[in-house]
C-alpha positions in Angstrom: -15.7 -75.8 34.9 -12.1 -75.3 35.7 -10.8 -75.8 32.0 -14.2 -74.1 30.8 -12.9 -70.6 32.9 -9.8 -70.6 32.2 -10.6 -70.4 28.1 -13.0 -67.7 29.0 -10.6 -65.7 30.5 -8.6 -66.6 27.6 -10.7 -65.7 24.7 -11.1 -62.5 26.5 -7.1 -61.5 26.7 -6.8 -62.5 23.2 -10.3 -60.1 22.3 -8.4 -57.4 23.9 -4.5 -57.1 23.0 -4.7 -58.9 19.4 -7.2 -56.5 18.0 -7.6 -52.6 17.5 -10.1 -52.2 20.3 -12.1 -48.6 19.9 -13.3 -46.3 23.0 -14.2 -42.8 24.4 -16.7 -41.8 20.8 -17.0 -38.4 23.1 -13.9 -38.1 22.9 -11.3 -37.4 26.2 -9.5 -34.8 27.5 -5.4 -34.9 28.7 -5.1 -32.1 31.2 -2.1 -33.6 33.4 0.5 -36.0 33.8 -1.4 -38.3 35.9 -4.3 -38.3 32.8 -1.9 -39.8 30.7 0.3 -41.7 32.7 -3.3 -43.7 33.8 -4.7 -43.8 30.2 -4.3 -47.4 29.8 -5.6 -48.6 33.7 -7.9 -46.4 32.7 -9.3 -47.5 29.3 -7.7 -51.0 28.9 -7.2 -52.5 25.4 -7.7 -49.4 23.7 -5.8 -48.4 20.7 -8.1 -46.3 19.2 -10.1 -42.9 20.7 -12.9 -42.8 18.7 -14.1 -38.9 19.6 -11.6 -35.7 19.8 -8.2 -35.6 21.5 -7.1 -32.3 23.9 -3.7 -32.3 25.3 -3.5 -29.7 27.6 -1.6 -29.0 30.5 1.5 -27.3 32.0 2.6 -30.0 34.1 2.3 -32.8 30.8 6.4 -33.8 30.5 6.0 -36.9 28.3 2.9 -38.7 26.0 4.6 -42.3 26.8 1.1 -43.6 28.3 -0.4 -42.9 25.0 1.8 -45.8 23.1 -0.6 -48.2 22.2 -2.7 -45.3 20.3 -3.3 -46.3 16.5 -5.9 -44.2 15.5 -7.4 -41.0 16.7 -11.5 -41.2 15.0 -11.8 -36.7 15.6 -9.5 -34.5 16.1 -5.9 -34.3 17.5 -5.0 -30.6 19.3 -1.7 -30.3 21.5 -1.3 -27.3 23.1 0.1 -24.8 26.0 1.7 -28.2 27.4 4.5 -26.4 28.6 6.6 -28.7 30.1 6.7 -31.4 27.0 9.9 -31.4 24.7 8.8 -34.4 22.6 5.6 -36.4 21.0 7.0 -39.9 21.8 4.4 -41.7 22.8 2.7 -41.4 19.8 4.3 -43.6 17.7 1.8 -45.7 16.9 -0.3 -43.4 15.8 -1.1 -43.6 11.6 -4.3 -42.0 11.1 -6.3 -38.8 12.4 -10.0 -38.4 11.0 -10.4 -34.5 11.8 -7.9 -31.8 12.1 -5.0 -31.4 13.8 -3.6 -28.3 15.9 0.3 -28.2 17.6 0.3 -24.9 18.9 1.6 -22.5 22.1 3.7 -25.4 23.1 6.9 -23.4 23.8 9.7 -26.5 24.5 8.7 -28.5 21.6 12.0 -29.2 19.2 10.4 -31.2 16.2 7.4 -33.7 15.5 9.3 -36.5 15.9 6.9 -39.3 17.4 4.5 -38.7 14.7 6.7 -40.7 12.7 3.8 -43.6 11.6 1.4 -41.1 10.6 0.2 -41.2 7.5 -3.3 -39.3 7.1 -5.1 -36.4 8.5 -8.5 -36.2 7.2 -8.8 -31.8 7.9 -6.1 -29.3 8.5 -2.6 -29.2 9.9 -2.1 -26.3 11.8 1.4 -26.1 14.0 2.0 -22.4 15.2 3.7 -20.7 17.5 6.0 -23.3 19.0 8.8 -20.9 20.2 11.3 -23.8 20.3 10.6 -25.9 17.2 13.2 -25.8 14.4 11.8 -28.6 12.1 9.0 -30.3 10.9 11.1 -34.0 11.2 8.5 -36.5 12.4 6.3 -35.8 9.5 8.1 -37.9 6.8 5.5 -40.4 6.9 2.1 -38.3 6.5 0.9 -38.4 2.8 -2.8 -37.2 2.9 -4.4 -34.0 4.8 -7.7 -32.8 3.2 -7.4 -29.8 4.5 -5.7 -26.4 5.0 -1.6 -26.1 5.9 -1.1 -23.6 8.4 1.9 -22.8 10.0 2.5 -19.8 11.7 4.4 -17.6 14.3 7.0 -20.4 14.9 10.2 -18.3 15.8 12.8 -20.6 15.7 11.7 -22.9 12.3 14.4 -23.0 10.0 13.3 -26.0 7.3 9.9 -27.4 6.3 11.2 -30.6 4.8 8.7 -32.9 7.0 5.5 -31.6 4.8 7.5 -33.4 1.6 5.5 -36.3 1.3 2.5 -34.8 1.8 -0.1 -35.5 -1.4 -0.3 -31.7 -3.0 -3.5 -33.0 -4.2 -4.8 -33.5 -0.8 -4.3 -29.4 0.7 -6.8 -27.2 0.4 -5.1 -23.9 1.3 -2.1 -23.0 2.3 -0.7 -20.4 5.0 2.9 -20.1 5.8 3.6 -16.4 8.3 5.7 -15.3 10.7 8.3 -17.8 10.9 11.2 -15.7 11.4 14.0 -18.2 11.5 12.7 -19.9 8.1 14.1 -19.0 4.4 14.1 -22.5 2.9 10.5 -23.3 2.3 10.9 -25.3 -1.2 9.4 -28.7 0.2 8.2 -30.9 -2.0 4.8 -30.8 -1.6 5.2 -26.9 -1.3 6.6 -26.3 -4.8 4.2 -29.0 -6.3 1.1 -27.2 -4.7 2.4 -23.7 -5.3 2.4 -24.9 -9.3 -1.0 -25.5 -9.3 -2.8 -24.2 -6.0 -6.8 -25.5 -5.3 -7.6 -22.8 -2.8 -5.8 -19.6 -1.2 -1.9 -19.2 -0.8 -0.8 -17.1 2.0 3.1 -17.2 2.8 4.7 -13.6 3.9 6.7 -12.2 6.8 8.9 -15.4 6.9 13.1 -14.6 5.5 13.4 -14.0 2.2 13.6 -16.8 0.4 10.0 -17.9 1.7 8.5 -14.7 1.8 5.5 -15.4 -1.4 5.2 -18.1 -2.7 7.0 -16.1 -6.9 10.2 -16.8 -4.2 9.7 -19.9 -3.6 8.8 -20.7 -7.1 12.0 -19.5 -8.0 14.1 -21.8 -5.2 11.7 -24.8 -6.4 13.2 -24.1 -10.0 9.2 -23.4 -11.5 7.2 -20.6 -12.7 3.9 -19.1 -11.6 2.1 -17.1 -13.9 -0.5 -16.0 -11.8 -2.4 -17.6 -8.4 -5.3 -18.7 -9.5 -6.9 -18.1 -6.0 -4.7 -15.5 -4.5 -2.9 -14.1 -2.1 -0.4 -11.4 -3.0 0.7 -10.0 0.0 3.7 -7.7 -0.8 6.1 -6.5 2.2 9.1 -5.4 0.9 10.2 -2.4 -2.1 12.3 -5.6 -4.0 9.1 -8.1 -4.0 7.4 -5.0 -5.8 10.4 -4.1 -8.1 10.1 -7.8 -8.8 6.5 -8.8 -9.3 6.9 -9.4 -13.0 9.6 -12.0 -12.4 7.9 -13.7 -10.0 4.9 -13.6 -11.6 5.6 -13.5 -15.3 2.7 -12.3 -17.4 0.3 -11.7 -15.0 -2.1 -8.5 -15.4 -5.6 -10.0 -13.6 -5.4 -10.9 -10.2 -7.0 -12.9 -7.9 -7.9 -12.7 -4.5 -6.6 -10.1 -1.9 -3.5 -8.0 -2.7 -2.0 -6.4 0.3 0.8 -3.6 0.0 2.0 -3.2 3.4 5.8 -2.1 4.6 7.2 1.1 5.9 10.5 0.4 3.0 7.9 0.2 0.0 8.3 3.4 -1.6 6.5 3.0 -4.6 4.6 0.8 -6.9 6.4 1.2 -10.2 7.0 -2.6 -10.6 2.8 -3.2 -10.5 2.5 -0.9 -14.1 1.1 -4.2 -15.9 -1.8 -5.2 -13.3 -5.2 -4.0 -15.2 -7.5 -5.6 -12.7 -8.6 -7.5 -10.0 -11.1 -9.8 -8.6 -10.3 -9.3 -5.1 -9.8 -6.9 -2.7 -6.6 -4.1 -2.8 -4.8 -2.4 0.4 -2.7 -0.3 0.4 -1.5 0.6 4.0 1.7 1.6 6.2 4.0 2.3 3.5 6.3 5.2 2.8 4.7 6.1 -1.1 4.0 9.2 -1.8 1.2 8.8 -4.7 0.0 5.4 -6.4 1.8 6.0 -9.3 2.6 2.7 -10.9 -1.5 1.6 -10.9 -2.1 3.1 -14.1 -3.4 0.4 -15.7 -5.9 -0.5 -13.3 -9.1 -0.7 -14.0 -11.2 -2.3 -11.4 -11.1 -3.9 -8.6 -14.4 -6.0 -7.7 -13.8 -6.4 -3.6 -12.9 -3.2 -1.0 -10.1 -1.0 -1.9 -8.5 0.7 1.5 -5.9 2.9 1.6 -4.6 3.7 5.2 -2.1 4.6 7.2 0.2 5.8 4.7 1.6 8.6 6.6 4.1 10.6 3.3 1.1 10.1 1.0 -0.1 13.3 -0.5 -1.7 12.2 -3.6 -3.5 9.7 -5.1 -2.7 10.1 -8.7 -1.7 7.1 -10.3 -5.7 5.9 -10.4 -6.3 7.3 -13.8 -7.9 4.3 -15.5 -9.7 2.8 -12.4 -13.5 2.7 -13.2 -15.0 0.7 -10.5 -14.8 -0.8 -7.1 -16.9 -3.2 -6.0 -17.5 -2.8 -2.3 -16.4 -0.4 -0.1 -13.3 2.2 -0.7 -12.1 3.5 2.8 -9.2 6.0 2.6 -8.4 6.2 6.6 -5.5 8.0 8.2 -3.2 9.1 5.4 -2.0 12.3 7.2 -0.1 14.1 4.2 -3.7 13.5 2.0 -4.9 17.0 0.8 -7.4 15.8 -1.3 -8.8 13.1 -3.9 -7.7 14.2 -7.8 -6.8 11.1 -9.3 -10.1 9.6 -9.0 -11.6 11.0 -11.8 -12.2 8.0 -14.1 -14.4 6.3 -11.2 -17.6 5.7 -12.4 -19.1 3.1 -9.4 -18.4 2.3 -5.7 -20.5 -0.7 -5.0 -20.9 -0.1 -1.2 -19.6 2.4 1.4 -17.0 5.4 0.4 -15.4 6.0 3.9 -13.0 9.1 4.2 -12.1 8.9 7.7 -9.3 11.1 9.9 -7.3 12.5 7.0 -6.3 15.2 9.0 -4.7 17.4 5.6 -7.4 16.7 3.7 -9.1 19.9 2.3 -11.3 18.8 -0.8 -13.1 15.9 -1.7 -12.2 17.1 -5.5 -11.3 14.3 -7.9 -14.5 12.1 -8.2 -16.3 14.3 -11.5 -17.9 11.1 -13.1 -19.0 9.3 -10.0 -22.8 9.2 -10.2 -24.5 6.9 -7.1 -22.8 5.5 -4.2 -24.7 2.2 -3.3 -23.8 2.3 0.6 -22.6 4.7 2.5 -21.3 8.5 1.9 -19.7 8.3 5.9 -17.2 11.6 5.7 -16.1 11.5 9.2 -12.9 13.7 11.5 -11.0 15.1 8.3 -10.6 18.1 10.4 -9.5 20.4 7.6 -11.9 19.5 5.1 -13.9 22.3 3.7 -14.5 21.9 0.3 -17.0 18.7 -1.2 -16.9 19.6 -5.0 -16.0 16.9 -6.0 -19.0 15.0 -5.4 -20.9 17.5 -7.9 -21.9 14.5 -9.8 -23.2 11.9 -7.4 -27.0 12.0 -7.5 -27.2 9.0 -5.2 -26.5 7.6 -2.0 -27.9 4.1 -1.5 -28.0 3.7 2.6 -26.8 7.0 5.3 -25.4 9.8 4.6 -22.9 10.4 7.6 -20.7 13.6 8.3 -19.1 13.4 11.6 -16.4 15.2 13.8 -15.3 17.4 10.4 -14.3 20.4 12.3 -13.5 23.1 9.2 -16.9 22.3 6.9 -19.2 25.1 7.2 -22.1 23.8 4.9 -22.7 20.9 2.1 -22.2 22.5 -1.0 -20.8 20.2 -3.2 -23.5 18.0 -2.9 -26.4 19.5 -4.8 -27.0 16.8 -7.4 -27.6 14.1 -4.2 -32.0 13.8 -4.6 -32.0 10.4 -2.5 -30.4 8.9 0.1 -31.5 5.2 1.0 -31.9 5.3 4.8 -30.3 8.1 7.1 -28.9 11.0 6.7 -26.7 11.7 10.4 -25.2 15.2 10.9 -23.2 15.2 14.4 -20.4 17.1 15.7 -19.0 19.5 13.0 -17.6 22.1 15.2 -17.7 24.6 11.8 -21.5 24.0 10.5 -23.1 26.5 10.0 -26.2 25.8 7.6 -27.1 22.5 5.6 -27.1 24.4 2.2 -26.3 22.0 -0.4 -28.8 19.6 1.1 -31.7 21.5 -0.9 -32.6 19.0 -3.0 -32.4 16.1 -0.8 -36.1 14.3 -1.5 -36.4 11.9 -0.2 -34.5 10.3 2.8 -35.6 6.7 3.7 -35.0 6.8 7.6 -34.0 8.7 10.4 -32.5 12.4 10.5 -30.1 13.1 13.0 -28.6 16.9 13.4 -26.9 16.5 16.6 -23.8 18.8 18.6 -23.1 21.1 15.8 -22.5 24.1 17.7 -22.8 26.5 15.2 -25.9 25.4 13.2 -28.4 27.7 13.6 -30.1 27.8 10.0 -31.7 23.9 8.9 -34.4 25.4 7.4 -33.8 23.7 3.4 -36.7 22.8 1.4 -35.5 19.2 2.1 -35.2 19.0 5.8 -38.7 21.0 5.5 -40.1 18.6 3.4 -38.7 15.4 5.4 -40.1 17.0 9.0 -43.8 17.4 7.3 -43.9 13.7 7.2 -41.0 11.6 8.2 -39.9 8.1 7.9 -38.3 7.4 10.6 -36.8 8.8 13.6 -35.9 12.6 14.4 -33.5 13.6 16.6 -31.9 17.1 16.8 -30.3 19.2 19.6 -27.3 20.8 21.3 -27.2 22.8 18.0 -27.1 26.7 17.3 -30.5 28.0 18.2 -32.9 28.4 15.4 -31.8 24.6 14.6 -31.5 23.2 17.9 -34.7 21.1 18.1 -37.4 19.5 15.4 -40.0 22.2 16.9 -36.8 25.5 15.8 -36.9 23.9 12.4 -40.4 23.8 11.9 -40.5 27.1 12.8 -38.2 28.5 10.1 -39.9 26.2 7.7 -43.3 27.7 7.9 -41.4 31.6 8.6 -40.4 30.8 5.0 -43.7 30.4 3.3 -45.5 33.5 2.0 -48.6 34.4 3.9 -50.8 37.9 2.4 -53.5 37.6 6.2 -54.1 35.4 8.6 -55.9 33.0 6.0 -53.5 30.3 4.4 -51.6 30.8 1.5 -53.7 28.4 -0.9 -56.4 25.6 0.3 -56.5 22.6 -1.9 -60.0 20.6 -2.0 -61.8 18.6 -2.1 -59.1 16.4 0.1 -58.6 13.5 -0.1 -59.3 13.6 -3.9 -59.4 10.5 -7.0 -59.5 12.3 -10.1 -59.1 16.3 -10.3 -58.1 19.0 -7.3 -58.8 22.7 -7.5 -56.3 25.2 -5.6 -57.6 28.0 -4.4 -54.7 30.9 -4.8 -55.2 34.1 -2.5 -53.2 36.9 -3.7 -50.5 35.4 -5.6 -51.3 36.6 -9.2 -47.8 35.4 -11.1 -46.5 31.5 -12.0 -47.3 28.9 -10.2 -45.6 25.5 -10.2 -47.6 22.7 -8.0 -45.2 19.8 -7.1 -46.1 16.5 -5.6 -43.9 13.9 -3.6 -44.7 10.6 -2.1 -44.0 9.3 0.8 -40.7 9.0 0.2 -40.3 12.3 -0.4 -40.0 11.3 -4.3 -40.9 13.9 -7.2 -43.9 12.1 -8.3 -45.2 14.7 -10.9 -44.7 18.3 -11.2 -47.4 20.5 -13.2 -47.6 24.4 -13.9 -50.7 26.0 -12.9 -52.5 27.7 -15.7 -56.1 27.2 -14.0 -57.5 26.7 -10.1 -58.0 22.7 -11.8 -55.3 20.0 -11.5 -56.1 16.8 -12.8 -54.4 14.0 -10.4 -56.0 10.5 -12.2 -52.6 9.7 -12.6 -51.7 9.5 -9.0 -50.9 6.2 -7.8 -53.2 6.1 -4.0 -51.5 7.0 -1.1 -50.1 10.3 1.1 -48.6 12.7 -0.9 -46.9 16.3 -0.3 -48.3 19.0 -2.4 -45.9 21.6 -2.5 -47.1 25.0 -4.2 -44.2 27.3 -6.0 -45.0 30.8 -6.6 -42.7 34.0 -6.9 -44.1 35.3 -3.7 -43.8 31.8 -1.7 -44.0 28.3 -0.9 -47.1 26.3 0.4 -47.1 22.9 1.7 -49.7 20.6 2.6 -50.8 17.2 2.9 -52.8 15.5 0.4 -54.8 12.1 -0.1 -55.3 10.3 -3.1 -57.9 7.7 -3.2 
């Protein structure tokens, strides 16, 4: 019996020390030095943590208590360890089954301790480690199956530790805000930028590692274009060298972001014809968009923002299509939009915000529709909307707010359809709604508030809408005459001529199926009859030659019948059954 007990003990010892043993499928968090020091006591023989591992704590100084660890089945997160100076203790770790995040460890100088790590099944994220000088310790890493992100490591000078990673295992690459990093031509990085499988974002490092084109030159390779983007142009020399970095590249994929106070012109981009993504021009010192003259289309959004020296948008002579939003925001010297004269379509929102010197919206002479919102806000000098003379529809909201000099909406006379709301708020000089007369369809709400001088709101479109609103109506804090829905409705009625206490006209029968008769009282002139459906769309217009009108062609439903003559206008509801 004694021999049997001894044999069992020997087998137990052999099983716990001779083979890899998994534990903690739910993962574990180490938040103090004691929790690391006691790991082998608390989990004897554990060499593989099957779940995620979190190491985070201000008093964690070393990882020696993890020295038996060979594998992690989930993610490894080492962050906010203010006292940690080394990763020694992880020397036996060979594989990690998820992402690796090494962030905000201010005393960590290198990654020695991960020397035996060969594979990661996820992203490698190394950022905001203020003392990190190199990635030494990762030389054994050959595959990651995810994104590499190296960001905000202010003392990092090289990334040679990444050299042996298979570039085919990298899905995306991001290297940014490493203010001491000029050398990025590790072999894996050179290979990846030559044949990327995803986006590349490289910027705000030192020259030499400030964009993919610079790295390519240092690697001795040529990259005609980035097949997935992205292009970050933060200095004038990068604009000037664009055709050197990317020879023969005229169609750009992904995001193109041009930002930097030393950028004074865009002439180096003069061969670009299309962007299959978005274009951002912000916080530059350019005075115009000259240099983009060959650009024909942008499939994504186009932002022009915070360019304090931008006087005009001339230079966009061939731009015909913006697939998503066109936003022009806080360009305080910009006076007009002449330069958009070839633009025919904006696929989503068209927004002009906080352009304090903008006086005129001219330059959109070929634009016929806006698919999303037409949003004009806080352009304090704006008085002229004539550039929208050919726009006939707005897919979503028509929104004007805080345009202190705007007196009316002259220039919007072609707009007949707004898909959702009309919102007019806090336009201090607005006197009337002239220009919105032809707006026969408002899909949802009407909001007219805080326009302190606005007294005339009884334009035809508003009167027609209020006779059968499609949504919420809010009218208040304007001038008398337009200070409530009731005031506008009263003004609309005043506009209808009356010869006596009797109605101007009567329609009968109502409801009707095939014909109606219109009894005109005292009107001996030409009369037209216009039928509007519940969306405010004109469905039929008839010049009255007798008192009998054929309505058989109308769909069943509720209509507003507008009867016009030289003597006045009458509107009545009518039901077709």
